[in-house]
C-alpha positions in Angstrom: 16.7 6.2 66.2 19.3 7.2 68.2 21.5 9.7 67.4 24.5 7.6 66.3 21.8 6.6 64.1 20.6 9.3 62.6 24.3 10.0 61.0 24.6 6.5 59.5 21.8 7.4 58.2 23.4 10.8 56.6 27.0 9.5 56.6 25.5 6.7 54.0 23.0 8.7 51.5 25.9 11.6 51.8 28.2 9.0 49.8 25.3 7.6 47.8 24.6 11.2 46.4 28.0 12.3 46.5 28.5 8.6 44.9 27.5 10.0 41.2 24.5 8.4 42.1 22.0 11.1 40.8 24.6 12.4 38.1 23.9 8.6 37.0 20.7 9.0 36.5 20.6 11.7 34.9 22.7 10.5 32.6 19.9 7.2 32.4 16.9 9.1 31.5 18.9 11.8 29.3 20.3 9.1 27.3 16.9 7.3 27.3 15.4 10.0 26.2 18.3 10.8 23.0 17.6 7.3 22.3 14.4 7.8 21.9 14.4 10.7 19.4 17.1 8.5 17.5 14.8 5.9 16.7 11.8 8.2 16.4 13.8 9.6 13.3 14.7 6.2 12.7 11.8 5.8 11.8 10.5 8.4 10.4 13.2 7.5 7.8 11.7 4.3 7.0 8.2 5.0 6.6 9.5 7.5 3.9 11.8 5.3 1.8 7.9 2.4 2.1 5.7 6.0 1.4 8.3 6.3 -2.1 8.8 2.8 -3.0 4.7 2.4 -2.3 4.5 6.2 -4.7 6.2 3.9 -7.1 3.7 0.7 -6.2 0.8 2.4 -7.1 1.7 4.0 -10.0 3.2 1.4 -11.8 0.0 -0.6 -10.9 -2.4 2.8 -12.3 -0.3 1.4 -15.6 -1.2 -2.1 -15.3 -4.2 -1.4 -15.0 -5.6 1.3 -18.0 -4.1 -0.9 -20.3 -5.4 -3.5 -18.9 -8.6 -1.2 -19.9 -7.4 0.3 -23.6 -7.6 -4.0 -24.2 -10.9 -4.9 -22.6 -12.3 -1.9 -24.3 -10.8 -4.2 -27.3 -12.1 -6.7 -26.7 -15.8 -5.5 -26.6 -16.1 -3.7 -30.4 -14.1 -6.9 -31.4 -17.1 -8.4 -29.8 -18.9 -6.0 -31.0 -18.2 -5.9 -34.3 -18.3 -9.9 -34.8 -21.8 -9.2 -33.1 -22.7 -7.3 -36.0 -21.5 -9.6 -39.0 -23.8 -12.3 -37.2 -26.7 -10.6 -37.2 -26.1 -9.5 -41.1 -25.6 -12.6 -41.5 -29.3 -14.1 -39.4 -30.4 -11.7 -41.4 -29.0 -12.6 -45.1 -30.1 -16.4 -44.0 -33.1 -15.2 -43.1 -33.8 -14.4 -46.4 -32.4 -16.6 -48.3 -34.4 -19.0 -46.7 -37.6 -17.2 -47.2 -36.6 -16.2 -51.4 -36.1 -20.4 -51.1 -39.3 -21.4 -49.6 -41.0 -19.1 -52.1 -39.4 -20.2 -55.5 -36.8 -17.4 -55.9 -34.0 -17.9 -57.4 -31.3 -17.1 -54.9 -28.8 -14.7 -56.0 -25.5 -15.3 -54.1 
């Protein structure tokens, strides 16, 4: 490279660097970093809202589950009472059948 080529290359580099290329690149990277920070803040806000909604939904589901458990216990109690009543009725029927086979008078 001759001295003219070096001078030309130096002039081009000086023009590029002096023309705001470096400041443009620095501004680009600074803006990118700021945008990422704003996206992070937005993501955190979205996650907080989602967490609040999910917390309310979990509380609602817990309430529904408690209500279903209460209803199930009531049904189990009803079934148990009906089962005891059926066994008592079957025992009474068996006693009446035994008495009728022995020829005793039926007492109702």
